[in-house]
NUTORKOL-434580 format. One record per residue: x negated, y, z of N, C-alpha, C in turn. Coordinates in steps of 0.2 Angstrom, whole numbers, always signed. Atoms other than C-alpha are relative to their C-alpha. Example, Ala and Ser with C-alpha at 12.3 -4.5 7.8 and 13.67 -1.06 7.14 Angstrom:
REM residues 2
(rec (-4 -6 +0) (-62 -22 +39) (-4 +6 +0)),
(rec (+4 -6 -1) (-68 -5 +36) (+4 +5 +3)),
***
This chain:
REM residues 326
(rec (+7 +4 +6) (-159 +115 -96) (-1 -4 +3)),
(rec (-2 +8 -5) (-160 +101 -84) (+2 -7 -3)),
(rec (-6 +5 +2) (-145 +94 -88) (+0 -2 -8)),
(rec (+3 +1 +6) (-148 +98 -106) (-4 -5 -3)),
(rec (+7 +2 +4) (-165 +89 -108) (+3 -6 +3)),
(rec (-2 +7 -3) (-155 +73 -97) (+6 -2 -4)),
(rec (-4 +3 +5) (-141 +73 -109) (-3 -2 -7)),
(rec (+3 +1 +6) (-152 +72 -124) (-2 -6 +0)),
(rec (+3 +8 -1) (-161 +58 -116) (+3 -5 +2)),
(rec (-6 +5 -2) (-146 +49 -111) (+2 -3 -7)),
(rec (-2 +3 +7) (-140 +49 -129) (-4 -3 -4)),
(rec (+8 +3 +7) (-157 +44 -137) (+1 -7 +4)),
(rec (+0 +7 -4) (-154 +29 -124) (+7 -4 -1)),
(rec (-7 +3 +0) (-136 +26 -126) (-1 -3 -10)),
(rec (+0 +1 +6) (-140 +25 -146) (-6 -7 -2)),
(rec (+6 +4 +2) (-155 +15 -143) (+5 -9 +2)),
(rec (-2 +6 -2) (-143 +1 -136) (+8 -1 -2)),
(rec (-9 -1 +0) (-125 -6 -138) (+4 -4 +4)),
(rec (-5 +3 -6) (-111 -13 -127) (-2 -6 +1)),
(rec (+1 +8 +0) (-115 -32 -132) (-4 +0 -9)),
(rec (+3 +0 +5) (-128 -37 -144) (+1 -11 -1)),
(rec (+1 +7 +1) (-129 -55 -154) (-6 -3 -1)),
(rec (+5 +0 +4) (-145 -63 -156) (-3 -7 +2)),
(rec (+1 +9 +3) (-148 -82 -162) (+8 -3 +5)),
(rec (-4 +2 -2) (-129 -83 -157) (+3 +1 +7)),
(rec (+0 -1 -8) (-130 -77 -138) (+1 +7 +0)),
(rec (-2 -6 -1) (-120 -63 -133) (-5 +2 +6)),
(rec (+3 -3 -6) (-130 -52 -122) (+6 +7 +2)),
(rec (-5 -6 -2) (-118 -38 -113) (-5 +3 +5)),
(rec (+3 -5 -4) (-125 -23 -105) (+2 +3 +6)),
(rec (-4 -2 -7) (-120 -20 -86) (-4 +6 +2)),
(rec (+5 -4 -4) (-127 -2 -80) (+4 +0 +8)),
(rec (-3 -5 -6) (-124 +7 -61) (-2 +2 +2)),
(rec (+5 -4 -3) (-131 +17 -50) (-1 -2 +5)),
(rec (+2 +0 -6) (-136 +8 -35) (-3 -4 -1)),
(rec (+5 +2 +0) (-151 +1 -29) (-1 -10 +1)),
(rec (-2 +8 +0) (-156 -19 -32) (-1 -1 +8)),
(rec (+1 +3 -6) (-157 -21 -14) (+8 -2 +3)),
(rec (-5 -1 -3) (-139 -18 -12) (+6 -5 -1)),
(rec (-5 +5 +1) (-125 -31 -11) (+3 -2 -6)),
(rec (-4 -1 +7) (-115 -25 -26) (-5 -2 -6)),
(rec (+7 +0 +5) (-133 -27 -37) (+1 -7 -1)),
(rec (+2 +7 +0) (-135 -45 -30) (+6 -5 -1)),
(rec (-5 +4 +1) (-119 -50 -34) (+1 -1 -7)),
(rec (+0 -2 +4) (-119 -44 -49) (-5 -4 -6)),
(rec (+6 +7 +3) (-136 -55 -54) (+4 -6 +0)),
(rec (-4 +6 -2) (-127 -68 -46) (+7 -2 -7)),
(rec (-3 +2 +5) (-114 -66 -58) (-3 -2 -9)),
(rec (+2 +2 +6) (-125 -65 -74) (-2 -6 -2)),
(rec (+3 +7 -2) (-135 -81 -67) (+7 -4 -2)),
(rec (-5 +6 +1) (-118 -90 -67) (+3 -1 -7)),
(rec (-2 +0 +7) (-112 -84 -84) (-5 -4 -3)),
(rec (+5 +4 +3) (-127 -90 -92) (+0 -6 +0)),
(rec (+2 +9 +0) (-126 -108 -85) (+7 -3 -4)),
(rec (-5 +2 +0) (-106 -108 -86) (+1 +1 -9)),
(rec (+1 +1 +7) (-107 -105 -106) (-6 -3 -4)),
(rec (+4 +5 +2) (-121 -115 -109) (-6 +5 -6)),
(rec (+4 -6 +3) (-131 -99 -114) (+0 +3 -6)),
(rec (+0 -6 +5) (-120 -91 -126) (+0 +4 +3)),
(rec (-2 -6 -3) (-117 -77 -115) (-6 +2 +4)),
(rec (+5 -3 -5) (-129 -66 -106) (+0 +7 +4)),
(rec (-2 -6 -2) (-128 -51 -94) (-8 +4 +1)),
(rec (+3 -5 +0) (-141 -37 -95) (+1 +5 +5)),
(rec (-1 -6 -4) (-143 -26 -80) (-5 +4 +2)),
(rec (+5 -7 -3) (-148 -6 -78) (+1 +1 +6)),
(rec (-2 -4 -7) (-147 -2 -60) (-3 +7 +2)),
(rec (+4 -9 -1) (-153 +15 -52) (+1 +3 -3)),
(rec (+0 -5 +6) (-144 +25 -63) (-3 +1 -5)),
(rec (+3 +2 +4) (-153 +20 -77) (+1 +4 -8)),
(rec (-4 -3 +5) (-140 +26 -88) (+5 +3 -1)),
(rec (-3 -2 -2) (-131 +37 -80) (+5 +0 +7)),
(rec (-4 +0 -6) (-120 +41 -64) (+8 -5 -1)),
(rec (-8 +7 +0) (-102 +30 -60) (+4 +4 -6)),
(rec (-5 -3 +5) (-92 +43 -71) (-4 +2 -7)),
(rec (-1 +1 +7) (-104 +44 -85) (-1 -8 -2)),
(rec (+0 +7 +3) (-107 +25 -87) (+8 -2 -2)),
(rec (-5 +1 +3) (-88 +24 -87) (+3 +2 -7)),
(rec (-3 -4 +5) (-86 +36 -100) (-5 -4 -7)),
(rec (+4 +4 +5) (-100 +25 -110) (+4 -5 -2)),
(rec (-7 +6 +1) (-87 +10 -107) (+4 +3 -6)),
(rec (-8 +0 +4) (-71 +19 -116) (-3 +1 -7)),
(rec (+3 +1 +7) (-83 +23 -131) (-4 -5 -4)),
(rec (+3 +5 +2) (-91 +8 -133) (-7 -3 +1)),
(rec (+7 -1 -2) (-109 +12 -130) (-3 -5 +5)),
(rec (+3 +2 -3) (-110 +2 -116) (+5 -8 +4)),
(rec (-5 +4 -1) (-100 -16 -109) (+2 +0 +7)),
(rec (-3 +1 -7) (-98 -17 -91) (-5 +7 +5)),
(rec (+3 -6 -7) (-101 -5 -75) (+4 -4 +7)),
(rec (-3 +1 -6) (-97 -7 -57) (+3 +9 +1)),
(rec (-2 -7 -2) (-86 +10 -53) (+5 +0 +8)),
(rec (-5 -1 -8) (-79 +15 -33) (+7 +3 -5)),
(rec (-7 -2 +3) (-61 +16 -36) (+2 +6 +2)),
(rec (+0 -5 +2) (-62 +34 -31) (-1 +2 -5)),
(rec (+4 -3 +7) (-71 +38 -45) (+5 -3 -7)),
(rec (-6 +3 +4) (-60 +26 -56) (+6 +4 -1)),
(rec (-8 -2 -1) (-43 +36 -51) (-1 +7 -6)),
(rec (+2 -4 +5) (-51 +49 -63) (+2 -1 -6)),
(rec (-3 +2 +9) (-48 +39 -78) (+7 -5 +1)),
(rec (-6 +5 +0) (-35 +27 -71) (+4 +3 +6)),
(rec (-2 -5 -6) (-24 +39 -59) (+4 -6 +6)),
(rec (-4 +5 -6) (-14 +25 -50) (-6 -3 +4)),
(rec (+5 +2 -5) (-32 +20 -43) (+1 +4 +5)),
(rec (+1 -4 -3) (-29 +35 -35) (+2 -4 +8)),
(rec (-3 +4 -7) (-18 +25 -20) (-6 -2 +6)),
(rec (+6 +3 -5) (-35 +16 -13) (-5 +6 +4)),
(rec (+3 -4 -4) (-41 +33 -8) (+3 +2 +6)),
(rec (-2 -4 -4) (-29 +37 +4) (+0 -2 +7)),
(rec (+4 +2 -7) (-35 +36 +23) (+7 -4 +3)),
(rec (-4 +4 -4) (-29 +22 +33) (+7 -5 -3)),
(rec (-2 +3 +4) (-21 +14 +21) (+2 -8 +1)),
(rec (+0 +7 -1) (-24 -3 +25) (+0 -3 +8)),
(rec (+1 +1 -5) (-22 -12 +42) (-6 -3 +2)),
(rec (+6 +5 -2) (-37 -23 +42) (-4 -1 -6)),
(rec (+2 +5 +7) (-48 -32 +30) (+2 -5 -4)),
(rec (-3 +3 +3) (-39 -45 +29) (+6 +2 -4)),
(rec (-5 -4 +3) (-24 -35 +24) (-2 +3 -9)),
(rec (+2 -2 +7) (-35 -27 +10) (-3 -4 -4)),
(rec (+2 +6 +5) (-41 -43 +3) (+7 -3 -3)),
(rec (-8 +5 +1) (-21 -50 +2) (+2 +7 -6)),
(rec (-2 -5 +7) (-19 -33 -8) (-3 -2 -5)),
(rec (+4 -1 +6) (-33 -33 -19) (-1 -7 -5)),
(rec (-2 +5 +2) (-32 -52 -23) (+8 -1 -3)),
(rec (-8 +2 +3) (-13 -52 -26) (+3 +5 -7)),
(rec (-5 -4 +7) (+0 -45 -39) (-2 +8 +0)),
(rec (+1 -7 +2) (-3 -27 -34) (-9 +1 -3)),
(rec (+6 -1 +2) (-22 -27 -36) (-1 -3 -9)),
(rec (-1 +2 +8) (-19 -35 -54) (+2 +4 -3)),
(rec (-2 -5 +4) (-8 -23 -59) (-5 +5 -2)),
(rec (+4 -7 +1) (-21 -7 -55) (-5 -4 -5)),
(rec (+5 +2 +4) (-35 -18 -63) (+4 +0 -9)),
(rec (-2 +1 +5) (-26 -21 -78) (+4 +9 -5)),
(rec (-4 -8 +3) (-17 -2 -78) (-4 +4 -4)),
(rec (+3 -4 +3) (-34 +4 -84) (-1 -1 -8)),
(rec (+1 +1 +4) (-32 -3 -100) (+2 +5 -6)),
(rec (-3 -5 +3) (-22 +11 -109) (-8 +7 -1)),
(rec (+5 -5 +0) (-39 +21 -105) (-6 -3 -2)),
(rec (+6 +5 +3) (-51 +6 -114) (-4 -2 +6)),
(rec (+2 +4 -5) (-54 +0 -96) (+1 -6 +2)),
(rec (-4 +9 -2) (-50 -19 -90) (-5 -3 +6)),
(rec (+1 +3 -7) (-53 -22 -72) (-2 -7 +0)),
(rec (+3 +6 +1) (-61 -39 -70) (-2 -1 +10)),
(rec (+0 +1 -6) (-62 -38 -50) (-3 +5 +4)),
(rec (+3 -6 -6) (-65 -29 -34) (-4 -4 +5)),
(rec (+5 +3 -5) (-81 -30 -22) (+2 +3 +4)),
(rec (-1 -4 -8) (-80 -25 -3) (-4 +5 -1)),
(rec (+5 -6 -4) (-86 -8 -1) (+2 +1 +7)),
(rec (+0 -3 -6) (-81 -9 +17) (+4 +7 +1)),
(rec (-2 -8 -2) (-74 +7 +26) (-4 +5 +1)),
(rec (+5 -5 +3) (-81 +23 +23) (+1 +4 +7)),
(rec (+0 -6 -6) (-84 +35 +40) (-7 +5 -1)),
(rec (+3 -4 +1) (-91 +50 +42) (-7 +2 +4)),
(rec (+6 +2 -7) (-110 +52 +48) (-3 +9 -4)),
(rec (+0 -6 +0) (-117 +71 +51) (-9 +1 +2)),
(rec (+5 -1 -1) (-133 +80 +53) (-2 +3 +9)),
(rec (+0 -4 -5) (-131 +91 +68) (+4 -1 +9)),
(rec (-5 +2 -5) (-117 +86 +80) (+5 -7 -2)),
(rec (-4 +5 +1) (-107 +69 +82) (+8 +2 +1)),
(rec (-7 -3 -1) (-87 +69 +76) (+3 -4 +2)),
(rec (-5 +6 -6) (-78 +59 +89) (+8 +5 -1)),
(rec (-7 +1 +1) (-63 +69 +84) (+1 +6 -6)),
(rec (-2 -3 +6) (-54 +79 +69) (-5 +7 +1)),
(rec (-1 -8 +0) (-58 +96 +76) (-7 -1 -1)),
(rec (+6 +0 +0) (-77 +92 +76) (-3 +0 -6)),
(rec (+1 -2 +7) (-77 +93 +57) (+1 +7 -3)),
(rec (-2 -5 +1) (-70 +109 +58) (-6 +6 -4)),
(rec (+6 -6 +5) (-82 +123 +46) (-6 -6 -3)),
(rec (+5 +4 +1) (-93 +106 +42) (+1 -2 -8)),
(rec (-2 +2 +5) (-96 +105 +25) (-3 -9 -4)),
(rec (+0 +8 -1) (-95 +86 +20) (+0 -2 -9)),
(rec (+0 +2 +6) (-100 +77 +4) (+5 -6 -2)),
(rec (-7 +6 +2) (-85 +67 -5) (-3 -1 -8)),
(rec (+2 +4 +8) (-85 +58 -21) (+3 +5 -3)),
(rec (-3 -4 +5) (-79 +65 -37) (+8 -2 -1)),
(rec (-8 +0 +1) (-59 +64 -32) (+4 +4 +5)),
(rec (-4 -4 -2) (-46 +73 -28) (+3 -2 +7)),
(rec (+0 +3 -8) (-40 +61 -13) (-3 +0 +4)),
(rec (+5 -2 -5) (-56 +63 -4) (+0 +7 +0)),
(rec (+0 -8 -2) (-55 +81 -5) (+4 +2 +3)),
(rec (-6 -2 -2) (-39 +82 +1) (+1 -4 +7)),
(rec (+2 +3 -7) (-44 +70 +15) (-4 +5 +3)),
(rec (+2 -4 -1) (-56 +79 +20) (+1 +9 +4)),
(rec (-3 -6 -1) (-48 +96 +20) (+6 +1 +7)),
(rec (-5 +0 -6) (-33 +90 +32) (-2 -2 +5)),
(rec (+4 +0 -4) (-46 +85 +43) (-3 +5 +2)),
(rec (+3 -5 +0) (-53 +102 +44) (-6 +0 -1)),
(rec (+8 +0 +1) (-69 +99 +36) (+0 +4 -9)),
(rec (+1 -4 +6) (-76 +109 +19) (-3 -7 -5)),
(rec (+2 +5 +4) (-76 +95 +5) (-4 +2 -5)),
(rec (+5 -4 +2) (-92 +98 -6) (-1 -8 -6)),
(rec (+0 +6 +2) (-93 +83 -21) (-6 +2 -3)),
(rec (+6 +0 -1) (-110 +81 -24) (-1 -10 -4)),
(rec (+3 +8 +4) (-118 +65 -37) (-4 -3 +8)),
(rec (+2 +4 -4) (-124 +51 -26) (-7 +1 +2)),
(rec (+5 +1 +3) (-140 +50 -34) (-5 +8 +4)),
(rec (+2 -5 -2) (-143 +71 -26) (+1 +1 +7)),
(rec (-4 +0 -5) (-135 +68 -10) (-8 +2 +6)),
(rec (+4 -1 -5) (-151 +65 +0) (-4 +7 +1)),
(rec (+2 -9 +1) (-159 +83 -4) (+3 +3 +2)),
(rec (-7 -4 -1) (-143 +89 -3) (-1 +2 +10)),
(rec (+1 -1 -6) (-144 +85 +15) (-4 +1 +2)),
(rec (+6 -4 -5) (-161 +90 +20) (-1 +6 -2)),
(rec (+0 -8 +1) (-159 +108 +12) (+4 +1 +4)),
(rec (-6 -3 -5) (-143 +110 +22) (+6 +1 -7)),
(rec (-7 -3 +4) (-131 +111 +6) (+7 -3 +3)),
(rec (-5 +1 -3) (-121 +101 +15) (-1 -3 +8)),
(rec (+1 +0 -7) (-119 +97 +33) (+1 -10 +2)),
(rec (-2 +7 +0) (-114 +77 +31) (+2 -3 -6)),
(rec (-3 +4 +8) (-106 +65 +19) (+3 -6 +5)),
(rec (-2 +4 -1) (-97 +50 +22) (+1 -7 -4)),
(rec (+2 +5 +2) (-100 +32 +18) (+1 -7 +4)),
(rec (-1 +6 -4) (-99 +13 +23) (-8 -2 +4)),
(rec (+6 +2 -3) (-114 +6 +35) (-4 -3 -6)),
(rec (+7 +3 +3) (-126 -3 +21) (-1 +6 -5)),
(rec (+2 -7 +2) (-123 +13 +10) (-4 +6 +2)),
(rec (+4 -5 -6) (-129 +24 +25) (-7 -1 +1)),
(rec (+7 -1 +0) (-144 +14 +26) (-5 +0 -4)),
(rec (+6 +1 +7) (-151 +9 +9) (+1 +6 -2)),
(rec (+2 -8 +0) (-150 +27 +6) (-5 +4 +2)),
(rec (+5 -5 -5) (-161 +33 +19) (+3 +6 +4)),
(rec (-3 -7 +0) (-148 +45 +22) (-1 -1 +9)),
(rec (+0 +0 -7) (-150 +40 +43) (-5 +5 +1)),
(rec (+5 -4 -2) (-167 +49 +42) (+3 +9 +2)),
(rec (+0 -7 -1) (-158 +66 +41) (+6 +1 +5)),
(rec (-5 +2 -3) (-142 +61 +49) (+1 -4 +4)),
(rec (+0 +2 -8) (-144 +56 +68) (+9 -2 +3)),
(rec (-8 +4 -5) (-122 +52 +72) (+3 -3 -6)),
(rec (-2 +4 +3) (-114 +41 +63) (+8 -2 +4)),
(rec (-6 -1 -3) (-95 +40 +67) (+5 -3 -5)),
(rec (-3 +5 +3) (-86 +23 +63) (+8 +3 +2)),
(rec (-11 -1 +0) (-65 +32 +61) (+2 -4 -5)),
(rec (-2 +8 +5) (-66 +19 +46) (+5 +3 -5)),
(rec (-5 -3 +1) (-54 +32 +38) (+2 -4 -9)),
(rec (-1 +2 +5) (-54 +24 +20) (-5 -6 +0)),
(rec (+4 +4 +2) (-57 +8 +12) (+1 -1 -6)),
(rec (+0 -3 +7) (-60 +11 -6) (-6 -6 -3)),
(rec (+4 +7 +4) (-66 -6 -15) (-4 +5 -5)),
(rec (+4 +1 +7) (-78 -5 -29) (+2 -5 -5)),
(rec (-5 +3 +3) (-71 -11 -44) (-6 -3 -6)),
(rec (+4 +4 +7) (-80 -21 -59) (+4 -2 -6)),
(rec (-5 -4 +4) (-74 -14 -74) (-5 -4 -8)),
(rec (+3 +0 +7) (-77 -18 -94) (+5 +3 -5)),
(rec (-4 -4 +6) (-74 -8 -110) (+5 -5 -3)),
(rec (-2 +5 +3) (-60 -15 -119) (-1 +1 -9)),
(rec (+3 +2 +6) (-69 -11 -135) (-5 -8 -1)),
(rec (+4 +7 +1) (-81 -25 -130) (+5 -8 +4)),
(rec (-4 +4 -1) (-68 -35 -122) (+5 -6 -4)),
(rec (-5 +3 +5) (-56 -38 -137) (-5 -3 -3)),
(rec (+6 +4 +4) (-72 -44 -147) (-1 -7 +4)),
(rec (+2 +4 -3) (-74 -58 -135) (+6 -4 -3)),
(rec (-3 +6 +1) (-66 -76 -139) (+4 -1 +6)),
(rec (-3 +2 -5) (-53 -81 -127) (-3 -6 +3)),
(rec (+4 +5 -5) (-65 -95 -120) (-6 +5 +3)),
(rec (+4 -6 -3) (-79 -80 -119) (+3 +4 +7)),
(rec (-2 -4 -6) (-67 -70 -109) (+1 -4 +7)),
(rec (-1 +2 -5) (-62 -85 -97) (-6 -1 +4)),
(rec (+5 +0 -2) (-80 -88 -96) (-2 +6 +7)),
(rec (+0 -4 -4) (-83 -70 -90) (+5 +3 +5)),
(rec (-6 -1 -7) (-67 -68 -79) (-3 -4 +6)),
(rec (+3 +6 -5) (-73 -85 -70) (-8 +2 +4)),
(rec (+6 -1 -2) (-90 -78 -67) (+0 +7 +4)),
(rec (-2 -7 -4) (-85 -61 -61) (+4 -3 +7)),
(rec (-5 +4 -6) (-71 -71 -49) (-5 -2 +6)),
(rec (+6 +4 -2) (-88 -80 -43) (-3 +3 +3)),
(rec (+3 -5 -2) (-96 -64 -40) (+1 +3 +7)),
(rec (-3 -5 -5) (-82 -56 -29) (+0 -3 +5)),
(rec (+2 +3 -7) (-84 -71 -17) (-6 +0 +2)),
(rec (+9 +1 -1) (-102 -71 -17) (-1 +5 +3)),
(rec (+2 -8 -3) (-102 -53 -14) (+1 +1 +7)),
(rec (-5 +0 -6) (-90 -52 +0) (-2 -2 +7)),
(rec (+4 +5 -4) (-100 -65 +8) (-9 +6 +2)),
(rec (+7 -7 -2) (-117 -51 +8) (+4 +3 +2)),
(rec (-2 -7 -2) (-106 -37 +11) (+2 -2 +9)),
(rec (-5 +2 -7) (-100 -45 +28) (-9 +0 +7)),
(rec (+8 +1 -2) (-120 -48 +33) (-2 +6 +0)),
(rec (+3 -6 +1) (-126 -32 +26) (+4 +6 +7)),
(rec (+0 -6 -5) (-116 -21 +38) (+1 -1 +6)),
(rec (+5 +2 -8) (-121 -30 +54) (-6 +2 +0)),
(rec (+5 -1 +1) (-137 -29 +47) (-1 +10 +1)),
(rec (+0 -6 +0) (-136 -10 +43) (+2 +4 +8)),
(rec (-2 -3 -4) (-127 -4 +58) (-9 -2 +7)),
(rec (+4 +2 -3) (-141 -14 +69) (-6 +3 -2)),
(rec (+6 -3 +4) (-154 -5 +57) (-1 +8 +3)),
(rec (+1 -6 +0) (-150 +12 +59) (+2 +2 +6)),
(rec (-2 +0 -6) (-146 +11 +78) (-8 +1 +1)),
(rec (+7 +2 -1) (-165 +5 +79) (-5 +6 -3)),
(rec (+5 -6 +5) (-171 +21 +68) (+3 +5 +6)),
(rec (+0 -4 -4) (-163 +32 +82) (+9 +4 -2)),
(rec (-7 -2 +1) (-144 +35 +75) (+5 -2 +7)),
(rec (-7 +0 -5) (-130 +38 +88) (+6 -3 -3)),
(rec (-5 +4 +3) (-117 +26 +83) (+7 +2 +5)),
(rec (-6 -4 -2) (-98 +35 +87) (+3 -4 +0)),
(rec (-6 +2 +1) (-83 +24 +91) (+6 +4 +0)),
(rec (-5 -6 -3) (-70 +38 +90) (+9 -4 +0)),
(rec (-7 +2 +0) (-51 +35 +92) (+3 +3 -4)),
(rec (-2 -3 +5) (-44 +33 +76) (+9 +4 +0)),
(rec (-8 -2 +3) (-26 +37 +79) (-1 +9 +0)),
(rec (+2 -7 +2) (-32 +55 +80) (-1 +2 -7)),
(rec (-2 +0 +7) (-37 +54 +64) (+5 +0 -5)),
(rec (-7 +2 +3) (-22 +46 +58) (+4 +4 +1)),
(rec (-4 -5 -1) (-11 +59 +64) (-1 +6 -5)),
(rec (+2 -4 +2) (-20 +72 +55) (+3 -2 -9)),
(rec (+1 +1 +7) (-21 +64 +38) (+10 -3 -1)),
(rec (-6 +4 +2) (-3 +56 +38) (+6 +3 -6)),
(rec (-4 -2 +6) (+5 +67 +28) (-1 +2 -8)),
(rec (+2 +1 +8) (-4 +65 +12) (+4 -5 -2)),
(rec (-2 +4 +2) (+7 +51 +9) (+6 +3 -2)),
(rec (-4 -5 +5) (+20 +62 +6) (+0 +4 -6)),
(rec (+3 -6 +6) (+12 +73 -5) (+1 -4 -8)),
(rec (-2 +4 +5) (+15 +59 -17) (+6 -2 -4)),
(rec (-8 +4 +0) (+33 +58 -18) (+2 +2 -6)),
(rec (+0 -1 +9) (+32 +67 -36) (-2 -3 -3)),
(rec (+4 +2 +4) (+21 +55 -42) (+5 -9 +4)),
(rec (-2 +5 -2) (+33 +40 -42) (-4 -7 +1)),
(rec (+3 +6 +2) (+23 +24 -47) (-7 +0 +6)),
(rec (+3 +1 -5) (+10 +30 -34) (+3 -1 +5)),
(rec (-4 +1 -6) (+21 +33 -21) (+5 -8 +1)),
(rec (-2 +7 +0) (+29 +15 -23) (-6 -4 +1)),
(rec (+5 +5 -1) (+12 +8 -23) (-1 +1 +6)),
(rec (+3 -1 -6) (+9 +16 -6) (+6 -6 +5)),
(rec (-4 +4 -5) (+25 +7 +2) (+0 -7 -2)),
(rec (+0 +7 +1) (+23 -8 -6) (-7 -3 +1)),
(rec (+7 +2 -1) (+4 -10 +0) (+1 -1 +7)),
(rec (-3 +1 -7) (+12 -5 +17) (+2 -5 +2)),
(rec (-2 +5 -1) (+23 -19 +17) (-2 -7 -2)),
(rec (+3 +7 +1) (+13 -32 +10) (-4 -1 +4)),
(rec (+2 +4 -6) (+8 -47 +23) (-7 +0 -2)),
***
């Protein structure tokens, strides 16, 4: 009943807006996302909105709807596909449900380090994957840094993969993420980000996995007192626009928007580096035990996942291209 009511309210809300409105020759793009306004990604998108208005001489504007006002990540992507929303931010893990080759980013220990990840994301492979969503009415504009994801738990620390055995771990709606947790011995449980705090409190799940700023800003550290920095995946956030909107923009407008998106990516990555340091410091002050386990034990448990994609030629090729990339 609650779900039906929410769907009706969402439909009413969607019908009352369009992905892009034109008032007095100013184009206003609707951008929705699920994050808190204090999150580095929201701040980067606010920066993009300001930059675009200046860059376009006031001819273009971005209106931001944070905090799941228009739905969760999956719902926002679906709104883009039908042209009822202009832009959103989505994790590449969720994006794989819409643009299948994006699943490569969910593979554990794919990147050697952060520099390797940025080199891939900002290079030909990254652009190829951004453009690959256009057949699904989704165009990628850039990648925001989302750090590396690690496990946090309520009752006991995760120092080895064996410590995950029998634990229900919240994961995103991603087949790759679920397979990874299974490979490590845990029980993957997909739950909406907005419902996770309560689920942790009530024991629906025993833990979750995410980056330090998200662990901190979500206040999940109030429930989970162990944070194990195994850094199993480096899954970027993807800034996307619906092709329904993109195709209506003039070439000049597209250049303005892309340039502002690029500027916001650079700005966000600086914010993120600071946010990670601050988050780890704050959760430790709040009583969280931060563990730095031997990553090799985790790597050996999931290494066979790469071979699971032998029959998916494009993904298998991407894996090896990324690994060989300098």
